[in-house]
C-alpha positions in Angstrom: 56.3 17.2 -6.4 54.1 19.5 -4.3 55.2 20.1 -0.8 52.6 18.9 1.8 50.6 21.5 3.6 52.1 22.3 7.1 50.4 20.8 10.1 48.5 23.6 11.8 49.7 24.6 15.3 46.8 24.3 17.7 48.4 25.9 20.8 46.9 27.7 23.7 45.6 30.3 24.3 43.6 30.1 21.1 43.1 26.4 21.5 42.3 24.2 24.6 42.0 20.5 25.3 38.9 19.0 26.8 38.5 15.8 28.8 36.4 13.2 27.1 33.6 13.8 29.8 33.8 17.5 29.0 33.7 16.9 25.3 30.6 14.8 25.7 28.9 17.4 28.0 29.6 20.2 25.5 28.3 18.2 22.6 31.6 17.6 20.7 31.5 13.8 21.2 28.6 11.4 21.4 28.4 9.0 24.4 26.7 8.3 27.6 27.8 8.1 31.3 27.7 4.8 33.1 24.9 4.7 35.7 23.6 8.1 34.6 26.5 10.1 36.0 26.5 13.9 35.3 29.7 15.9 34.8 29.4 19.1 36.9 32.7 20.8 36.0 34.2 21.4 32.6 37.8 20.4 32.7 40.2 22.2 30.4 43.9 21.6 29.8 46.5 23.9 28.2 47.9 22.5 25.0 51.2 23.0 23.1 52.5 21.2 20.0 55.9 20.6 21.8 54.1 19.2 24.9 54.7 19.5 28.6 58.2 20.2 29.7 58.0 18.1 32.9 58.7 14.3 33.0 56.5 12.9 35.8 56.7 9.1 35.9 53.0 8.5 36.3 51.7 11.1 33.8 50.6 10.4 30.3 51.7 13.9 29.3 55.3 13.0 29.8 55.4 10.8 26.7 53.4 13.0 24.4 56.4 14.4 22.6 56.6 11.0 20.9 53.0 10.9 19.8 50.8 12.5 17.1 48.4 15.0 18.5 45.3 12.9 17.9 46.9 9.9 19.7 47.5 11.9 22.9 45.9 10.7 26.2 45.9 12.0 29.7 44.1 10.5 32.8 43.2 7.4 30.8 41.2 9.1 28.0 41.7 11.2 24.9 41.9 15.0 25.5 41.0 16.5 22.1 41.7 20.1 21.0 39.1 22.8 20.3 39.0 26.5 19.7 38.6 28.5 23.0 35.9 30.7 21.6 33.7 27.8 20.6 34.3 26.1 23.9 33.2 29.2 25.8 30.0 29.5 23.7 29.2 25.9 24.5 29.9 26.3 28.2 27.3 29.0 28.3 24.7 26.6 27.0 25.3 23.9 29.6 22.6 22.9 32.2 22.6 24.6 35.6 24.2 21.6 37.2 27.4 22.4 35.4 28.5 25.2 37.7 32.3 25.2 37.5 35.1 25.2 35.0 38.7 24.2 35.8 41.7 25.1 33.8 44.8 22.9 34.3 48.2 24.4 33.5 51.1 22.4 32.1 54.8 23.1 32.6 55.7 25.2 29.5 57.3 28.6 28.9 54.0 30.0 27.6 51.7 28.6 30.2 51.8 31.6 32.6 50.5 34.2 30.2 48.2 31.8 28.5 46.6 30.9 31.9 46.1 34.5 32.6 44.4 35.1 29.2 42.1 32.1 29.4 41.2 32.7 33.1 40.1 36.2 32.2 38.0 34.9 29.3 36.3 32.3 31.5 35.6 34.7 34.3 34.2 37.4 32.0 32.4 35.4 29.4 30.8 32.6 31.5 28.8 32.5 34.7 30.7 29.5 36.1 33.0 29.4 39.1 36.6 29.3 37.8 39.3 27.0 39.3 42.9 27.0 38.2 45.1 23.9 38.7 48.5 25.7 38.8 51.9 24.5 37.8 54.2 26.1 40.5 57.3 25.4 38.5 56.0 27.7 35.7 54.8 30.5 38.1 56.4 33.6 39.6 55.9 35.9 42.6 52.6 37.8 42.3 51.0 35.3 39.9 48.5 34.1 42.4 47.3 37.6 43.2 47.0 38.2 39.4 44.9 35.1 38.9 42.5 36.2 41.7 42.2 39.7 40.2 41.4 38.1 36.8 38.5 36.1 38.3 39.8 32.7 39.6 37.8 31.6 42.6 39.8 28.6 43.7 43.2 27.1 43.3 44.5 23.5 43.1 48.1 22.4 43.6 49.0 19.0 42.2 51.6 17.8 44.7 50.6 14.2 43.8 53.3 12.4 45.7 52.9 12.0 49.5 56.6 12.3 50.6 59.5 14.4 49.5 61.5 11.3 48.6 58.7 9.9 46.4 58.2 13.4 44.8 61.9 13.6 43.9 61.9 10.0 42.5 58.8 10.5 40.3 58.7 14.2 39.6 62.0 15.8 40.4 65.7 15.6 39.5 65.8 11.8 39.4 63.5 11.9 36.3 65.1 15.1 35.0 62.0 17.1 36.0 61.8 20.7 37.1 59.6 20.3 40.1 60.6 20.4 43.8 58.6 19.4 46.9 59.4 22.6 48.7 58.2 24.8 45.9 54.9 23.0 45.5 54.0 23.2 49.2 55.2 26.8 49.4 52.8 27.7 46.6 50.0 25.9 48.4 50.7 27.9 51.5 50.9 31.1 49.4 47.6 30.3 47.7 45.9 29.9 51.0 47.1 33.4 52.0 45.8 34.9 48.7 42.5 33.0 48.2 41.7 32.2 51.8 41.2 29.2 54.1 39.2 26.4 52.4 39.7 27.9 48.9 42.8 25.8 47.9 43.2 22.1 47.4 46.2 19.7 47.2 46.0 16.9 44.6 47.4 13.7 46.0 47.5 10.3 44.3 47.1 7.0 46.2 49.1 4.1 44.9 52.3 5.5 43.5 54.7 3.9 46.1 53.6 5.5 49.4 52.2 3.7 52.5 48.8 4.5 53.9 50.4 6.2 56.8 52.5 8.4 54.6 49.5 9.5 52.5 47.4 10.1 55.6 50.2 12.3 57.0 50.3 14.4 53.8 46.5 14.8 53.8 46.6 15.8 57.5 49.2 18.5 56.6 47.0 19.9 53.8 44.0 20.1 56.2 46.0 21.6 59.1 47.4 24.3 56.8 43.8 25.4 56.0 42.9 23.6 52.8 42.1 20.0 51.8 42.9 17.1 49.6 41.5 16.3 46.2 42.2 12.6 46.1 43.0 10.4 43.1 43.6 6.7 42.7 46.5 5.8 40.6 45.6 4.3 37.2 48.5 3.3 34.8 48.8 5.7 31.9 49.8 4.1 28.6 53.2 5.5 27.5 54.2 6.7 31.0 57.1 5.2 33.0 54.6 3.6 35.3 52.4 2.1 32.7 52.9 -1.5 34.0 52.1 -0.7 37.7 48.8 -1.8 39.2 46.3 0.5 40.9 46.3 0.4 44.7 44.2 -2.3 46.4 40.6 -1.3 46.8 40.8 -1.7 50.6 43.7 0.8 50.7 41.9 3.3 48.7 38.7 3.1 50.7 40.6 3.6 54.0 42.4 6.6 52.5 39.1 8.0 51.3 37.5 7.7 54.7 40.5 9.2 56.5 40.7 12.1 54.0 37.1 13.0 54.6 37.5 12.9 58.4 40.7 15.0 58.2 39.3 17.5 55.8 36.2 17.9 58.0 38.5 18.3 61.1 36.8 15.4 62.9 40.2 13.8 63.5 43.9 14.6 63.5 46.7 12.4 62.1 47.5 11.4 65.7 44.0 9.8 66.1 44.7 7.2 63.3 46.1 3.8 64.2 48.3 1.7 61.9 49.5 -1.9 61.7 53.1 -3.0 61.3 52.7 -2.5 57.5 51.5 1.1 58.1 48.0 0.3 57.0 45.1 2.2 58.8 43.4 0.0 61.4 41.4 2.5 63.4 40.1 6.0 62.4 39.9 7.5 65.9 36.1 7.8 66.0 33.4 5.8 67.7 31.7 2.8 66.1 28.5 4.8 65.8 30.2 7.7 64.2 32.0 5.3 61.8 28.7 3.7 60.8 27.0 7.0 60.2 29.9 8.5 58.1 30.2 5.4 56.0 26.4 5.2 55.5 26.4 8.8 54.2 28.6 7.7 51.3 30.2 11.1 51.1 33.8 10.0 51.8 33.7 7.8 48.7 32.5 10.5 46.3 35.0 12.4 44.2 36.7 15.1 46.2 37.2 18.4 44.4 36.2 22.0 44.1 32.5 22.5 45.0 29.7 23.7 42.8 26.7 25.9 43.4 25.1 23.3 45.7 28.2 23.1 47.9 28.9 19.5 46.8 31.8 18.5 44.6 31.4 19.9 41.1 34.7 18.5 39.8 33.4 15.0 40.0 35.5 13.6 37.0 33.3 10.6 36.1 35.4 7.4 35.8 38.7 9.3 35.6 40.3 6.8 38.0 38.9 3.5 36.6 37.0 2.0 33.7 33.2 2.2 34.1 32.1 -0.9 35.9 31.4 -2.5 39.3 34.6 -1.3 40.9 34.1 2.5 41.1 36.8 4.3 43.1 35.6 7.9 43.1 31.9 7.9 42.9 30.6 10.8 40.6 27.2 10.5 42.4 26.0 9.4 45.8 26.7 5.7 46.4 23.6 3.6 46.4 22.7 0.9 49.0 24.4 -1.9 47.1 27.5 0.3 46.7 27.7 0.9 50.4 27.4 -2.8 51.2 30.4 -3.3 49.0 32.3 -0.3 50.4 31.9 -1.6 54.0 33.5 -4.9 52.9 36.3 -3.2 51.0 37.2 -1.0 54.1 38.1 -4.3 55.9 40.2 -5.8 53.1 43.9 -6.0 53.7 46.2 -7.4 51.1 48.2 -10.3 52.5 51.9 -9.3 53.0 54.3 -11.4 50.9 
């Protein structure tokens, strides 16, 4: 009996994974975007046959070691693997509105050097802005400076959890993970020193066990340190430890979005916000007229991420937080009049306490 052919190892840096939206935009996969959305940033993810070495409770990557490569999902959709050279060729044929590419690290012994290699390729062989979503647990002193020298323009740090206790419970020792709250925030601070004020973002997820007050406090910390928040709404990942949890109520997410926008634009401080006895935001510290104008702009409810050539968010991640439909959480385009009517109602929705 003949031995079967070995399964090819499609590891980085020769190979890279693409989000479904990126695969569609680069022509690997057929499809269309709900309501005519356009992806403006090509999202790339390092890939290894033996998977990510972390074990974050909310993340689909944590359970990948048990799955076949073609079954793997992350942020709700398949991330398929392609050769880096072909991906770069296709990036160079994208329309002008695609102005950024973002490379996400995973926690793996090879991820440092592979990130350097791919960052350099992207910076030298494409004309796009390059963002790196770093994995501090895999990095060393001097790595941020090296990334900047290789052409990275901005840095993201996926803190994700709003409090040290929640971080430890979902990402740290309590789930046998390598990450620590102090290390992540220290790398955020270091990245601001290397890349400059406004050139670094913290990823935070709404709906993984924190209160509105706790998340607002974390977003205020990010803004006061000199960066800002790239905000995500929790969506249960199949195969993760939190696969049976529900997303946060829409009212909660809308209030967090609005407070994030006000904090990042330095229109308010954390102390300007008011909360009820359940730590839900009740007042935003601005006048009624200012509130009406900001909500009417629709900007707080658009995806928050690294900007593109037009100064608006390029990393707009269409429908990465929800299934396409009437309940859009992060708008990948400017909300329309009907959307804004719905948003105004949602801002006032408070889930009844049990």
